[in-house]
N, C-alpha and C positions, 0 to 999 in steps of 0.2 A: 641068732639061738630062736628055733621057731617054739615059740609057747601053744600050748594045750590049751582047745576052746572052752570054756568051763559050761559044764555039768548044768540043764536044767533039771533040779529038784523039783518034782510039784508034788504040793503039799494037799491042795483040792485043785477041783477044776480041770475042763479038759478044752481043747480049742479042735473042734470037728463040725464037719458040713453033714447036716444041720445039727445044731441051731444055728450055728455060723454061717455066712455064703461062703462061699468059694471064694469068690476076693477077700473078705474080712479074713478070712484064716491064712489066705497065703499071706496078707500084709501081716498078722499078727506072728504067722512065722520067718515074714522078713526081719522084723523088728526085733524078734528072739533074738533069731542067729545074730544081728550084730551086737545085743547084748553077750551074748558067748563069747566074741572075739574082745571083748572087753572096751568096745565101744560105748561113750556116755550121751544117752538121749535126753532132749530137753524139748520144751513145747514147741509145737503143737501133741509132741506122740508121747509124753512123759513127764511126770512133775513128782517134785518129791514129797512124801507124804508123813512128815516129823510126827502126827500123830500117831503114827503104829508105830515108829520105830525109826533107830540109824539107820542109813542106806536103804528104808523103804521109799518106793515110787508108785507110783499109778501108772499102767500104760494104756492109752485110749486108742481102741479101735472103731471107727466109722464102719457100720454098716448100713445096708439099705433102706432102713427103719427105726434103725436102735443104735447105742453105741454100747459098746463092750468095755468092759473095764478088767485088764488083769494086775494086781495087785502081787508086787516083787519084793526082794531084798536082794542087792548084791552084795555078797561073800567075794573073799580071794578067792576062793576055790569053787564055787555056785552061783546060781541064779537060783534061788529059792522062788517057789510059785505058789503063793500065800492063798489068793482067792480069784475065779473068773466070775462075772457078775455082768450083767446087763443092767447100767447105772439107766434110772430113770431120771432122775432129777440133779442138781445142780451140788448138792451138796450130799456128798458121802453118809449112807447112813450108819449112826453108831453102831447097831449090831456087827454090821460090815468090819468095822474097826478093832471092835472087840473081838472077833472071830479071829482076825488077822493076828490080832494081839495074842492072842493063847496059841495058837498055832507056830507062831515063833518062838513062843515059852515051852511048848513040848519038843520043838525040834532042837531049841539050843540045851535042853537038858541031855539031850545023849549025840550033842556036836558042837565043837569049839570054832566060831565062826572068827 
């Protein structure tokens, strides 16, 4: 039985050049494709983000002189992209966490996961 790839649902952000370098964009696309195929990623590429919610993660993309973060949730039927940002510190800013939670709440209001 062939299973369809999960679609990406972008609630916010883009992965494009610029501001991503070409190599960082390619890496992000490769990792997102793995998620679409149902693979589970772990460190150093992805880590759980229970502070945002169940099945939420942070995808890490190293670029030439910065590190990009894609916050996402894996649902049964889709990969939900919550935020794309350049992370400048070890700790995720509380505003990013709250924004991701708000986007999930709005998304779930019209969608059962």
